[in-house]
C-alpha atoms as a printed R data frame, in Angstrom:
   type eleno elety resid chain resno      x        y       z
1  ATOM     1    CA   UNK     A     1 -6.688  -94.610 -14.590
2  ATOM     2    CA   UNK     A     2 -4.120  -96.898 -13.400
3  ATOM     3    CA   UNK     A     3 -4.733 -100.464 -13.813
4  ATOM     4    CA   UNK     A     4 -5.970 -102.801 -10.849
5  ATOM     5    CA   UNK     A     5 -3.462 -104.590  -8.960
6  ATOM     6    CA   UNK     A     6 -4.025 -106.767  -5.728
7  ATOM     7    CA   UNK     A     7 -1.435 -107.671  -3.017
8  ATOM     8    CA   UNK     A     8 -1.816 -111.376  -1.784
9  ATOM     9    CA   UNK     A     9  0.863 -113.479  -0.600
10 ATOM    10    CA   UNK     A    10  0.924 -116.631   1.597
11 ATOM    11    CA   UNK     A    11  1.479 -114.886   4.672
12 ATOM    12    CA   UNK     A    12 -1.949 -113.542   4.877
13 ATOM    13    CA   UNK     A    13 -3.277 -116.698   5.396
14 ATOM    14    CA   UNK     A    14 -0.488 -117.420   7.771
15 ATOM    15    CA   UNK     A    15 -1.619 -114.381   9.850
16 ATOM    16    CA   UNK     A    16 -5.352 -115.337   9.597
17 ATOM    17    CA   UNK     A    17 -4.892 -118.953  10.757
18 ATOM    18    CA   UNK     A    18 -2.743 -117.130  13.687
19 ATOM    19    CA   UNK     A    19 -5.574 -115.084  14.551
20 ATOM    20    CA   UNK     A    20 -7.852 -117.579  14.622
21 ATOM    21    CA   UNK     A    21 -5.908 -120.319  16.414
22 ATOM    22    CA   UNK     A    22 -6.346 -122.796  13.591
23 ATOM    23    CA   UNK     A    23 -4.026 -124.555  11.093
24 ATOM    24    CA   UNK     A    24 -5.015 -125.976   7.854
25 ATOM    25    CA   UNK     A    25 -5.344 -129.503   7.250
26 ATOM    26    CA   UNK     A    26 -4.940 -129.257   3.378
27 ATOM    27    CA   UNK     A    27 -3.284 -126.687   1.257
28 ATOM    28    CA   UNK     A    28 -3.429 -126.329  -2.323
29 ATOM    29    CA   UNK     A    29 -2.206 -123.422  -4.972
30 ATOM    30    CA   UNK     A    30 -1.909 -122.783  -8.400
31 ATOM    31    CA   UNK     A    31 -1.295 -119.918 -10.612
32 ATOM    32    CA   UNK     A    32  1.692 -117.967 -12.267
33 ATOM    33    CA   UNK     A    33  4.041 -115.112 -11.602
34 ATOM    34    CA   UNK     A    34  1.753 -112.445 -13.481
35 ATOM    35    CA   UNK     A    35  2.375 -109.275 -12.198
36 ATOM    36    CA   UNK     A    36  4.784 -109.143  -8.946
37 ATOM    37    CA   UNK     A    37  8.347 -107.837  -9.794
38 ATOM    38    CA   UNK     A    38  9.090 -104.404 -11.839
39 ATOM    39    CA   UNK     A    39  9.791 -106.324 -15.100
40 ATOM    40    CA   UNK     A    40  6.396 -108.239 -15.136
41 ATOM    41    CA   UNK     A    41  4.422 -104.882 -14.448
42 ATOM    42    CA   UNK     A    42  6.219 -102.798 -16.808
43 ATOM    43    CA   UNK     A    43  5.217 -105.344 -19.396
44 ATOM    44    CA   UNK     A    44  1.653 -105.166 -18.694
45 ATOM    45    CA   UNK     A    45  2.026 -101.223 -18.576
46 ATOM    46    CA   UNK     A    46  1.542 -100.958 -14.814
47 ATOM    47    CA   UNK     A    47  4.734  -99.679 -13.794
48 ATOM    48    CA   UNK     A    48  3.417  -96.249 -12.404
49 ATOM    49    CA   UNK     A    49  6.827  -94.977 -11.474
50 ATOM    50    CA   UNK     A    50  6.979  -95.792  -7.697
51 ATOM    51    CA   UNK     A    51  7.622  -99.196  -5.814
52 ATOM    52    CA   UNK     A    52  5.385  -98.283  -3.055
53 ATOM    53    CA   UNK     A    53  2.831  -95.332  -2.307
54 ATOM    54    CA   UNK     A    54  3.848  -94.211   1.083
55 ATOM    55    CA   UNK     A    55  5.458  -90.935   0.915
56 ATOM    56    CA   UNK     A    56  4.648  -90.717  -2.874
57 ATOM    57    CA   UNK     A    57  2.910  -87.741  -4.233
58 ATOM    58    CA   UNK     A    58  2.356  -89.934  -7.666
59 ATOM    59    CA   UNK     A    59  0.393  -92.364  -5.500
60 ATOM    60    CA   UNK     A    60 -2.355  -89.841  -4.581
61 ATOM    61    CA   UNK     A    61 -4.347  -90.507  -7.680
62 ATOM    62    CA   UNK     A    62 -3.814  -94.565  -7.438
63 ATOM    63    CA   UNK     A    63 -7.544  -95.833  -6.374
64 ATOM    64    CA   UNK     A    64 -5.340  -99.009  -5.428
65 ATOM    65    CA   UNK     A    65 -2.828  -97.425  -3.027
66 ATOM    66    CA   UNK     A    66 -3.081  -98.845   0.433
67 ATOM    67    CA   UNK     A    67 -2.533  -95.765   2.794
68 ATOM    68    CA   UNK     A    68 -1.651  -97.684   5.950
69 ATOM    69    CA   UNK     A    69 -0.409  -94.776   7.559
70 ATOM    70    CA   UNK     A    70 -4.519  -93.428   7.851
71 ATOM    71    CA   UNK     A    71 -5.624  -96.780   9.759
72 ATOM    72    CA   UNK     A    72 -3.974  -97.084  13.178
73 ATOM    73    CA   UNK     A    73 -4.261 -100.887  13.334
74 ATOM    74    CA   UNK     A    74 -2.781 -101.321   9.767
75 ATOM    75    CA   UNK     A    75  0.171  -98.933  10.912
76 ATOM    76    CA   UNK     A    76  0.666 -100.853  13.785
77 ATOM    77    CA   UNK     A    77  0.936 -104.100  12.137
78 ATOM    78    CA   UNK     A    78  2.740 -103.017   9.241
79 ATOM    79    CA   UNK     A    79  4.666 -100.052   9.170
80 ATOM    80    CA   UNK     A    80  5.855  -99.735  12.477
81 ATOM    81    CA   UNK     A    81  6.822 -103.065  12.345
82 ATOM    82    CA   UNK     A    82  9.029 -102.811   9.312
83 ATOM    83    CA   UNK     A    83 12.064 -102.623  11.027
84 ATOM    84    CA   UNK     A    84 11.817 -106.013  12.615
85 ATOM    85    CA   UNK     A    85 11.833 -108.150   9.057
86 ATOM    86    CA   UNK     A    86 12.096 -105.312   6.326
87 ATOM    87    CA   UNK     A    87  8.927 -106.205   5.042
88 ATOM    88    CA   UNK     A    88  7.574 -102.957   2.777
89 ATOM    89    CA   UNK     A    89  4.103 -103.366   1.729
């Protein structure tokens, strides 16, 4: 079974603030580069052989693969907008 992976970035918090029409009064963060990047994943045995799950048969068994194309709202938010900013979730 693949190791758990979690995708979180600051743009998620920006989206939430936009959706609720608010801005934070104070922001604080602490952490380290633990997984992101091919080299960090490979060091921890998390290189599954693909860089994104979309369209990859290898990802069918991955319980952490996000199937954006199966959710109309997520497809519209992310997949249909990839040409706008080049972001590939």
